[in-house]
C-alpha positions as CSV (number, residue, x, y, z in Angstrom):
1,M,-52.2,69.4,81.4
2,E,-52.1,66.2,79.3
3,F,-55.5,65.3,77.8
4,P,-56.6,62.5,80.6
5,Y,-58.5,60.3,78.8
6,E,-57.8,57.1,76.5
7,I,-57.7,58.0,73.1
8,R,-58.3,55.6,70.0
9,K,-57.0,57.0,66.5
10,V,-58.5,54.8,63.4
11,P,-59.0,55.6,59.6
12,G,-61.9,57.8,58.9
13,E,-64.0,55.2,56.9
14,Q,-63.6,52.8,60.4
15,A,-64.7,55.2,62.5
16,L,-68.1,54.7,62.8
17,N,-67.9,50.8,63.1
18,V,-65.3,51.3,65.8
19,L,-67.7,53.9,67.6
20,A,-70.4,51.4,67.4
21,Q,-68.2,49.0,68.8
22,L,-66.9,50.7,71.7
23,Q,-70.5,52.0,72.4
24,R,-71.3,48.5,73.5
25,K,-68.9,49.3,76.5
26,T,-70.6,50.0,79.7
27,D,-67.4,51.5,81.6
28,V,-66.8,54.0,79.1
29,Y,-68.3,56.5,76.7
30,P,-67.0,56.9,73.3
31,V,-66.7,60.2,71.1
32,I,-65.7,61.1,68.1
33,L,-63.3,64.2,68.0
34,G,-62.6,64.7,64.5
35,N,-59.0,64.7,63.2
36,A,-55.5,65.8,64.5
37,D,-56.3,69.5,64.5
38,A,-59.6,69.5,65.7
39,F,-58.8,67.2,68.6
40,S,-56.0,69.6,69.5
41,R,-58.6,72.1,69.7
42,V,-61.0,70.4,72.1
43,A,-57.6,69.3,74.2
44,E,-56.8,73.3,74.2
45,A,-60.4,73.9,75.4
46,F,-60.0,71.5,78.0
47,E,-57.1,72.3,79.5
48,M,-57.8,76.1,79.5
49,N,-60.7,75.3,81.4
50,D,-59.4,73.2,84.1
51,D,-60.7,75.5,86.9
52,N,-63.6,74.1,86.8
53,S,-64.6,70.6,88.0
54,V,-66.6,67.7,86.6
55,E,-68.8,67.6,89.7
56,N,-69.3,71.5,89.7
57,I,-70.4,71.5,86.0
58,L,-73.0,68.6,86.8
59,E,-74.0,70.1,89.8
60,M,-75.0,73.4,87.8
61,A,-76.7,71.3,84.9
62,T,-78.9,69.5,87.2
63,A,-79.6,72.6,89.2
64,S,-81.2,74.3,86.0
65,E,-84.3,74.0,84.2
66,P,-83.6,73.6,80.2
67,L,-87.1,75.2,79.6
68,M,-86.3,78.0,81.6
69,W,-82.8,78.5,80.1
70,L,-84.1,78.7,76.8
71,A,-87.1,81.3,77.5
72,D,-84.2,83.1,79.7
73,R,-82.0,83.1,76.7
74,Q,-84.2,84.4,74.2
75,A,-85.4,86.9,76.2
76,S,-82.0,88.3,76.7
77,D,-81.8,89.5,73.1
78,P,-85.3,89.3,71.4
79,E,-84.3,90.4,68.2
80,Y,-81.0,88.0,67.9
81,Y,-83.2,85.3,68.7
82,E,-86.1,86.2,67.2
83,I,-87.7,83.1,65.3
84,P,-87.0,83.1,61.2
85,Q,-90.0,81.7,59.6
86,G,-90.2,80.6,56.1
87,E,-92.3,77.6,54.1
88,W,-91.9,73.8,55.0
89,P,-89.1,72.5,52.1
90,D,-90.6,70.1,49.4
91,G,-89.5,66.9,49.1
92,D,-88.8,63.9,51.8
93,D,-85.0,63.2,51.5
94,Y,-84.3,66.0,53.7
95,P,-83.9,64.8,57.3
96,N,-80.3,64.6,58.1
97,N,-79.3,60.5,58.3
98,S,-75.7,60.4,59.0
99,L,-72.7,61.6,61.2
100,S,-70.6,64.1,59.5
101,A,-67.0,64.5,62.1
102,H,-65.2,61.8,60.5
103,C,-65.5,63.5,57.1
104,D,-63.8,66.1,55.3
105,V,-66.3,69.2,55.8
106,I,-65.7,70.3,52.0
107,T,-65.3,67.2,50.3
108,R,-67.5,64.9,52.4
109,K,-65.0,61.8,52.2
110,P,-63.7,60.1,55.2
111,L,-60.5,61.8,57.2
112,D,-57.3,59.9,56.9
113,E,-57.2,59.6,60.6
114,V,-60.2,60.1,63.4
115,F,-59.5,60.3,67.4
116,I,-62.0,58.7,69.7
117,A,-62.0,59.7,73.1
118,L,-63.1,57.2,75.5
119,I,-64.7,59.0,78.4
120,P,-64.9,57.8,81.8
121,T,-68.8,57.9,82.2
122,D,-71.7,55.8,81.3
123,S,-74.4,58.4,80.4
124,S,-73.9,60.7,77.6
125,W,-75.3,63.8,78.9
126,K,-72.3,63.9,81.4
127,V,-69.4,64.3,78.7
128,P,-69.3,67.8,78.7
129,A,-68.4,68.3,81.8
130,Y,-65.6,65.9,81.6
131,L,-64.5,67.7,78.1
132,R,-65.2,71.3,79.5
133,I,-66.6,72.1,76.2
134,G,-68.0,75.5,75.2
135,G,-68.1,78.6,76.7
136,W,-67.1,81.2,73.9
137,N,-68.6,83.2,71.6
138,E,-72.6,82.1,71.0
139,C,-71.4,78.7,72.3
140,P,-73.1,77.9,75.8
141,G,-70.7,76.6,78.5
142,A,-70.3,72.9,79.6
143,E,-72.9,73.3,82.4
144,V,-75.9,74.4,79.5
145,H,-74.5,71.7,77.3
146,S,-75.0,68.7,79.9
147,M,-78.3,70.4,80.9
148,M,-79.4,70.0,77.5
149,F,-78.1,66.8,76.8
150,K,-79.7,65.3,79.4
151,Y,-83.5,67.1,78.3
152,W,-82.8,65.8,74.7
153,L,-81.7,62.3,76.3
154,E,-84.8,61.9,78.4
155,K,-87.2,63.1,76.0
156,Y,-85.8,61.9,72.8
157,G,-83.2,59.5,73.3
158,A,-80.3,61.5,71.8
159,R,-77.0,60.8,72.7
160,V,-73.7,62.5,72.0
161,A,-71.6,61.4,69.4
162,C,-69.5,63.5,68.2
163,V,-67.8,66.3,69.9
164,A,-65.4,67.8,67.1
165,D,-63.9,71.2,68.1
166,D,-67.1,73.6,66.9
167,V,-69.2,70.7,66.0
168,I,-71.5,68.5,68.3
169,E,-73.4,65.5,66.6
170,F,-76.1,63.3,68.2
171,Q,-77.5,60.2,67.6
172,V,-81.1,59.8,68.4
173,E,-83.4,57.2,69.1
174,H,-86.4,58.8,69.3
175,P,-86.7,61.6,66.9
176,P,-90.1,63.8,66.7
177,Q,-92.7,62.0,64.4
178,T,-94.7,65.4,63.4
179,R,-94.4,68.2,61.8
180,E,-95.6,69.8,65.5
181,Q,-93.1,68.1,67.2
182,A,-90.5,68.7,65.1
183,L,-91.2,72.5,65.0
184,Q,-90.9,72.6,68.9
185,L,-87.5,70.8,68.7
186,A,-86.2,73.2,66.2
187,K,-87.1,76.4,68.2
188,E,-85.0,74.7,71.4
189,Q,-82.4,74.1,69.0
190,Y,-82.5,77.5,67.4
191,I,-82.1,79.2,70.8
192,Y,-79.4,76.6,71.8
193,C,-77.2,77.0,68.7
194,A,-78.7,80.0,66.5
195,D,-76.0,79.3,63.7
196,I,-77.3,76.2,62.4
197,V,-80.3,78.4,61.4
198,Q,-78.7,82.0,60.7
199,Q,-75.8,80.3,58.7
200,G,-77.6,77.2,57.5
201,T,-81.2,76.3,57.2
202,E,-82.5,79.9,57.1
203,S,-85.8,79.0,58.9
204,I,-87.3,77.0,61.4
205,E,-89.6,75.5,58.6
206,A,-86.2,73.9,56.9
207,L,-84.5,72.9,60.4
208,A,-87.5,71.3,61.5
209,S,-87.7,69.4,58.0
210,A,-84.4,68.2,59.1
211,L,-84.9,67.0,62.5
212,L,-88.1,65.1,61.7
213,K,-88.0,61.4,62.3
214,A,-84.1,61.8,61.4
215,P,-81.5,59.9,63.6
216,V,-78.6,62.4,63.5
217,W,-78.5,66.2,64.7
218,Y,-76.1,68.4,63.8
219,F,-75.0,71.7,65.9
220,W,-72.0,74.2,64.8
221,W,-71.3,77.5,66.3
222,D,-69.1,80.0,64.4
């Protein structure tokens, strides 16, 4: 099966500008899929999950309640999802301010070539259903991604911008404005994607400080 959606290939240094231009279109939704290797893994996962239709995934997504799913997931393994506490980081320069899927993970320099998919939908929360992402290790299935994307879109104006293999990034219009709001969101994101704390910020407070007033969210599953 060939990847069914239109793909644009652009230099990494131009990826964000091209993404912004494509976001003005109303008949498709653009998503950065990373470099050739990352795109091939996204395409492979799409093909492997071809037994589930877009319509079925979206039906499951809208039939579920996100806060209930988060509570059930935490209750399924209380030790694993125990909230790791810490101190609020010093300084004001911690928030995540820029997308990274168009850059090399080590050097942080723009990739030579980046793939952008044009998904045939007008809503970002439906993207996981079209890409059939997730369902491996601790990464939730596509229906859960769509459910959470819809919830965070309605609450924070969060729209997916990048799905690069094991990384998902959002652009956020209305991020949390207080520490209390950021801590609540951090707890939700931790249960959804524990690796961002367990192998990243190491505490909910550190994650919350990265979410406070931040226009970009980052998720990664090992």
